[in-house]
C-alpha positions as semicolon CSV with decimal commas, in nm:
position;residue;x (nm);y (nm);z (nm)
1;X;-3,609;4,372;1,769
2;X;-3,266;4,487;1,884
3;X;-3,298;4,272;2,197
4;X;-3,395;3,952;2,013
5;X;-3,115;4,005;1,762
6;X;-2,873;4,048;2,053
7;X;-3,011;3,727;2,205
8;X;-2,961;3,537;1,877
9;X;-2,610;3,682;1,845
10;X;-2,532;3,574;2,204
11;X;-2,666;3,225;2,137
12;X;-2,462;3,202;1,818
13;X;-2,153;3,323;1,999
14;X;-2,212;3,070;2,275
15;X;-2,267;2,794;2,019
16;X;-1,949;2,901;1,842
17;X;-1,761;2,889;2,171
18;X;-1,895;2,541;2,247
19;X;-1,802;2,431;1,896
20;X;-1,455;2,580;1,935
21;X;-1,408;2,400;2,266
22;X;-1,557;2,075;2,134
23;X;-1,365;2,065;1,806
24;X;-1,014;1,992;1,939
25;X;-1,149;1,737;2,190
26;X;-1,341;1,564;1,911
27;X;-1,039;1,572;1,680
28;X;-0,814;1,425;1,949
29;X;-1,043;1,129;1,982
30;X;-1,044;1,018;1,622
31;X;-0,875;0,681;1,637
32;X;-0,783;0,485;1,327
33;X;-0,634;0,137;1,316
34;X;-0,456;0,090;0,983
35;X;-0,324;-0,244;0,854
36;X;0,006;-0,244;0,664
37;X;0,344;-0,419;0,629
38;X;0,714;-0,329;0,627
39;X;0,708;-0,265;0,249
40;X;0,924;0,039;0,172
41;X;0,640;0,216;-0,010
42;X;0,430;0,234;0,308
43;X;0,706;0,409;0,505
44;X;0,557;0,763;0,487
45;X;0,281;0,630;0,716
46;X;0,549;0,524;0,964
47;X;0,702;0,871;0,931
48;X;0,364;1,040;0,991
49;X;0,338;0,830;1,307
50;X;0,693;0,873;1,441
51;X;0,721;1,245;1,352
52;X;0,386;1,331;1,516
53;X;0,220;1,431;1,186
54;X;-0,094;1,227;1,258
55;X;-0,128;1,396;1,599
56;X;-0,091;1,741;1,436
57;X;-0,387;1,646;1,215
58;X;-0,598;1,546;1,514
59;X;-0,563;1,170;1,465
60;X;-0,458;0,885;1,685
61;X;-0,341;0,625;1,436
62;X;-0,241;0,274;1,531
63;X;-0,032;0,116;1,254
64;X;-0,088;-0,259;1,269
65;X;0,161;-0,486;1,096
66;X;-0,062;-0,752;0,940
67;X;0,050;-0,990;0,660
68;X;-0,112;-0,893;0,330
69;X;-0,291;-1,228;0,300
70;X;-0,471;-1,161;0,635
71;X;-0,536;-0,788;0,608
72;X;-0,886;-0,827;0,462
73;X;-0,984;-1,051;0,757
74;X;-0,887;-0,772;0,998
75;X;-1,092;-0,531;0,789
76;X;-1,395;-0,763;0,776
77;X;-1,386;-0,813;1,154
78;X;-1,358;-0,432;1,210
79;X;-1,020;-0,479;1,386
80;X;-0,892;-0,213;1,144
81;X;-1,077;0,067;0,964
82;X;-0,824;0,129;0,686
83;X;-0,552;-0,063;0,505
84;X;-0,256;0,005;0,279
85;X;-0,222;-0,246;-0,003
86;X;-0,177;-0,285;-0,377
87;X;-0,451;-0,173;-0,616
88;X;-0,529;-0,524;-0,743
89;X;-0,567;-0,643;-0,382
90;X;-0,837;-0,380;-0,331
91;X;-1,006;-0,525;-0,642
92;X;-0,978;-0,879;-0,504
93;X;-1,114;-0,788;-0,160
94;X;-1,414;-0,610;-0,315
95;X;-1,475;-0,905;-0,549
96;X;-1,454;-1,147;-0,256
97;X;-1,706;-0,965;-0,038
98;X;-1,483;-0,740;0,176
99;X;-1,568;-0,386;0,060
100;X;-1,294;-0,122;0,080
101;X;-1,277;0,223;-0,080
102;X;-0,941;0,360;-0,200
103;X;-0,888;0,723;-0,094
104;X;-0,528;0,806;-0,190
105;X;-0,234;0,654;-0,374
106;X;0,093;0,610;-0,186
107;X;0,355;0,479;-0,425
108;X;0,445;0,326;-0,756
109;X;0,719;0,066;-0,779
110;X;1,005;0,141;-1,019
111;X;1,209;-0,173;-0,974
112;X;1,125;-0,226;-0,606
113;X;0,948;-0,557;-0,679
114;X;1,123;-0,827;-0,874
115;X;1,183;-1,186;-0,966
116;X;1,523;-1,323;-0,867
117;X;1,652;-1,632;-1,050
118;X;1,969;-1,844;-1,050
119;X;2,242;-1,709;-1,275
120;X;2,202;-1,985;-1,537
121;X;1,835;-1,898;-1,608
122;X;1,827;-1,681;-1,920
123;X;1,457;-1,601;-1,952
124;X;1,101;-1,678;-1,849
125;X;1,070;-1,987;-2,073
126;X;1,343;-2,154;-1,866
127;X;1,132;-2,121;-1,551
128;X;0,900;-2,402;-1,669
129;X;0,878;-2,664;-1,394
130;X;1,107;-2,461;-1,167
131;X;1,032;-2,384;-0,800
132;X;0,964;-2,023;-0,708
133;X;0,942;-1,890;-0,352
134;X;0,649;-1,647;-0,340
135;X;0,396;-1,514;-0,091
136;X;0,043;-1,663;-0,069
137;X;-0,239;-1,606;-0,322
138;X;-0,399;-1,266;-0,263
139;X;-0,066;-1,090;-0,207
140;X;0,129;-0,848;-0,428
141;X;0,422;-1,086;-0,499
142;X;0,182;-1,366;-0,604
143;X;-0,005;-1,129;-0,835
144;X;0,326;-0,986;-0,964
145;X;0,448;-1,333;-1,054
146;X;0,116;-1,417;-1,224
147;X;0,134;-1,087;-1,418
148;X;0,494;-1,141;-1,537
149;X;0,428;-1,502;-1,641
150;X;0,108;-1,398;-1,822
151;X;0,295;-1,128;-2,017
152;X;0,537;-1,404;-2,130
153;X;0,271;-1,648;-2,250
154;X;0,289;-1,858;-1,931
155;X;0,083;-1,905;-1,617
156;X;0,131;-2,018;-1,258
157;X;0,045;-2,372;-1,378
158;X;0,380;-2,379;-1,561
159;X;0,585;-2,339;-1,243
160;X;0,596;-2,485;-0,892
161;X;0,535;-2,235;-0,615
162;X;0,641;-2,267;-0,254
163;X;0,472;-2,025;-0,015
164;X;0,718;-1,792;0,158
165;X;0,667;-1,438;0,288
166;X;0,870;-1,174;0,095
167;X;1,155;-1,158;0,347
168;X;1,176;-1,537;0,384
169;X;1,161;-1,585;0,005
170;X;1,467;-1,360;-0,041
171;X;1,658;-1,519;0,248
172;X;1,586;-1,875;0,130
173;X;1,696;-1,785;-0,223
174;X;2,026;-1,635;-0,107
175;X;2,079;-1,943;0,113
176;X;2,056;-2,161;-0,201
177;X;1,694;-2,281;-0,177
178;X;1,449;-2,276;-0,472
179;X;1,521;-2,177;-0,832
180;X;1,369;-1,831;-0,805
181;X;1,208;-1,586;-0,564
182;X;0,948;-1,314;-0,609
183;X;0,999;-1,042;-0,349
184;X;1,018;-0,668;-0,289
185;X;1,224;-0,398;-0,117
186;X;1,385;-0,388;0,131
187;X;1,429;-0,767;0,083
188;X;1,505;-0,757;-0,290
189;X;1,827;-0,575;-0,197
190;X;1,939;-0,895;-0,017
191;X;1,956;-1,050;-0,365
192;X;2,112;-0,739;-0,520
193;X;2,395;-0,760;-0,266
194;X;2,456;-1,135;-0,323
195;X;2,528;-1,160;-0,698
196;X;2,679;-1,509;-0,667
197;X;2,343;-1,645;-0,547
198;X;2,154;-1,518;-0,849
199;X;2,034;-1,222;-1,050
200;X;1,716;-1,024;-1,095
201;X;1,539;-1,140;-1,410
202;X;1,266;-0,876;-1,413
203;X;1,132;-0,595;-1,196
204;X;0,849;-0,345;-1,203
205;X;1,065;-0,132;-1,434
206;X;0,995;-0,398;-1,699
207;X;0,641;-0,472;-1,578
208;X;0,488;-0,165;-1,411
209;X;0,208;-0,321;-1,209
210;X;0,276;-0,255;-0,841
211;X;0,106;0,055;-0,708
212;X;-0,027;0,103;-0,359
213;X;-0,326;0,288;-0,223
214;X;-0,482;0,337;0,119
215;X;-0,845;0,235;0,144
216;X;-1,103;0,241;0,422
217;X;-1,415;0,050;0,518
218;X;-1,705;0,223;0,333
219;X;-1,932;0,235;0,641
220;X;-1,654;0,391;0,851
221;X;-1,564;0,628;0,565
222;X;-1,920;0,760;0,540
223;X;-1,929;0,823;0,916
224;X;-1,576;0,973;0,937
225;X;-1,502;1,182;0,626
226;X;-1,300;1,437;0,828
227;X;-1,075;1,166;0,972
228;X;-1,023;1,022;0,622
229;X;-0,933;1,370;0,498
230;X;-0,689;1,414;0,789
231;X;-0,531;1,076;0,710
232;X;-0,484;1,180;0,346
233;X;-0,344;1,521;0,444
234;X;-0,104;1,352;0,690
235;X;0,035;1,139;0,409
236;X;0,101;1,443;0,189
237;X;0,258;1,624;0,489
238;X;0,492;1,325;0,541
239;X;0,602;1,355;0,176
240;X;0,679;1,724;0,239
241;X;0,895;1,626;0,535
242;X;1,083;1,368;0,322
243;X;1,151;1,644;0,069
244;X;1,256;1,905;0,327
245;X;1,447;1,685;0,573
246;X;1,552;1,366;0,390
247;X;1,820;1,259;0,641
248;X;1,591;1,264;0,946
249;X;1,300;1,117;0,746
250;X;1,508;0,827;0,613
251;X;1,639;0,753;0,961
252;X;1,286;0,739;1,108
253;X;1,146;0,532;0,821
254;X;1,445;0,297;0,819
255;X;1,422;0,231;1,193
256;X;1,084;0,061;1,143
257;X;1,241;-0,202;0,912
258;X;1,574;-0,225;1,097
259;X;1,766;-0,029;0,833
260;X;1,996;0,270;0,868
261;X;1,889;0,594;0,702
262;X;2,140;0,528;0,420
263;X;2,013;0,173;0,360
264;X;1,655;0,296;0,358
265;X;1,736;0,572;0,109
266;X;1,888;0,311;-0,125
267;X;1,588;0,079;-0,116
268;X;1,337;0,365;-0,153
269;X;1,518;0,480;-0,469
270;X;1,337;0,192;-0,645
271;X;0,994;0,348;-0,599
272;X;0,820;0,684;-0,630
273;X;0,592;0,823;-0,364
274;X;0,292;0,995;-0,517
275;X;0,216;1,356;-0,424
276;X;-0,121;1,528;-0,458
277;X;-0,076;1,619;-0,827
278;X;0,029;1,260;-0,909
279;X;-0,273;1,133;-0,712
280;X;-0,514;1,354;-0,906
281;X;-0,372;1,229;-1,236
282;X;-0,389;0,867;-1,120
283;X;-0,747;0,881;-0,995
284;X;-0,858;1,056;-1,316
285;X;-0,825;0,743;-1,531
286;X;-0,516;0,532;-1,481
287;X;-0,657;0,366;-1,168
288;X;-0,971;0,235;-1,341
289;X;-0,779;0,124;-1,647
290;X;-0,528;-0,069;-1,432
291;X;-0,806;-0,229;-1,226
292;X;-0,964;-0,363;-1,547
293;X;-0,632;-0,521;-1,656
294;X;-0,574;-0,657;-1,307
295;X;-0,920;-0,817;-1,296
296;X;-0,829;-1,034;-1,598
297;X;-0,512;-1,164;-1,430
298;X;-0,688;-1,214;-1,093
299;X;-0,950;-1,429;-1,269
300;X;-0,682;-1,624;-1,461
301;X;-0,483;-1,689;-1,142
302;X;-0,797;-1,801;-0,957
303;X;-0,761;-1,530;-0,692
304;X;-1,118;-1,416;-0,765
305;X;-1,405;-1,620;-0,910
306;X;-1,596;-1,326;-1,054
307;X;-1,512;-0,967;-1,144
308;X;-1,629;-0,689;-0,907
309;X;-1,976;-0,569;-1,007
310;X;-1,876;-0,204;-1,015
311;X;-1,521;-0,065;-1,008
312;X;-1,648;0,290;-0,951
313;X;-1,743;0,210;-0,590
314;X;-1,390;0,087;-0,513
315;X;-1,244;0,440;-0,492
316;X;-1,339;0,794;-0,388
317;X;-1,130;1,076;-0,538
318;X;-1,279;1,353;-0,320
319;X;-1,003;1,336;-0,054
320;X;-0,719;1,421;-0,293
321;X;-0,883;1,720;-0,459
């Protein structure tokens, strides 16, 4: 009896040793390719990368800069496993046959997305027939424009749109092209600093509808829950670093979008990163309610042909508990 128990104990100890040796090796090998853009709200991911936070959590993360309109194609082809994008984009991808599951919220825009217009345009009604520089259908600026017009009794049919990426839309507007531009930080600040070119008619302070989440391919997520948890934890750790060492954090985050730490701090003042408590509140109800509203606008704007069958499968709140 004593001998067999000793044998079992030895086997368990040996197994524990193997597990202890295997664990770090396994953790080191968890690779994630994540699609994103230079949008200010995604910067904590850049920080987690540059400050070695991902590595501390046993991840090797490759941040891939992919335009928002193409990010779902990268996901569908398995070139990336996860993506950072706006909530309504997750809805659209799911509705259009590219499943993705949201696992944590990154930011909410508080004026970081906006519609710039020429100084003589007083309100939305005066935009009828005017040309607006905006990113392609299926992107946050396009949805933002559709949302703002809809809330003012108009639709995209009432205006002319010319397709320009957010940075190009802001630059073209300041250079005197188009009547308006829908863009976001850090590019919206180009307009803020050129008041003679135009003014900002409305932002997400007036129309709170830009919020970003990170989602992952459901098949990958099921096979890699620990990696998804580590990705989530890395994001929250990056927020801690921003809080504890703002100067260094802003410098690292700014460098990715060719801004100084001071410039980055200014543009990030127009949004709020969402910590764990904010995430728990958001996933408890606000997320579903917003997705329902967004679905209506996505259908109106022709971005989706039918609503997603089930919004519940588009997010998993277990990683932010």
